[in-house]
C-alpha positions in Angstrom: -12.9 32.8 2.7 -13.4 30.7 -0.9 -12.1 27.5 -1.8 -9.4 29.3 -4.1 -7.9 31.5 -1.5 -7.8 28.3 0.7 -5.9 26.2 -1.7 -3.6 29.1 -1.9 -2.9 28.9 1.3 -2.3 25.8 1.6 -0.2 25.6 -1.4 1.8 28.8 0.4 2.2 27.0 3.6 3.4 23.6 1.6 5.7 25.4 -0.5 7.5 27.3 2.8 7.5 23.3 4.5 9.2 21.9 2.1 12.0 24.2 1.2 12.5 24.0 5.1 12.7 20.1 4.8 14.8 20.4 1.8 17.5 22.9 3.6 17.1 20.0 7.1 17.6 17.1 5.3 21.9 17.7 5.1 21.7 17.3 8.8 20.2 14.1 8.8 21.7 10.8 9.8 22.2 8.8 6.7 20.1 5.7 8.2 17.1 8.2 8.6 17.4 9.7 5.3 15.3 7.4 2.9 12.4 7.8 5.1 13.0 11.6 5.5 13.0 11.4 1.7 10.1 9.5 1.0 7.7 11.5 2.7 9.4 15.4 1.1 8.4 13.3 -2.0 4.9 12.6 -1.1 5.0 16.7 0.3 5.6 17.6 -3.2 3.0 15.6 -5.5 0.1 16.9 -2.9 2.0 20.1 -3.7 1.7 19.8 -7.5 -2.0 17.9 -7.1 -2.9 21.7 -5.2 -1.4 23.7 -7.6 -2.9 21.9 -10.3 -6.6 22.5 -9.0 -5.5 26.3 -8.4 -5.5 26.3 -11.8 -8.3 24.5 -13.0 -10.7 26.9 -10.4 
């Protein structure tokens, strides 16, 4: 499997995880929400970096 295919699969996987996390965010207790939002934002930044790398290939 070449690098472009690996990145595409990783992008698809991360997109699904982010969508699922956003849906679950409403069920998280208020005191845990800031930490979860921080982690979600990190995942979104990683996804953006992967998408940028994918477009460069």
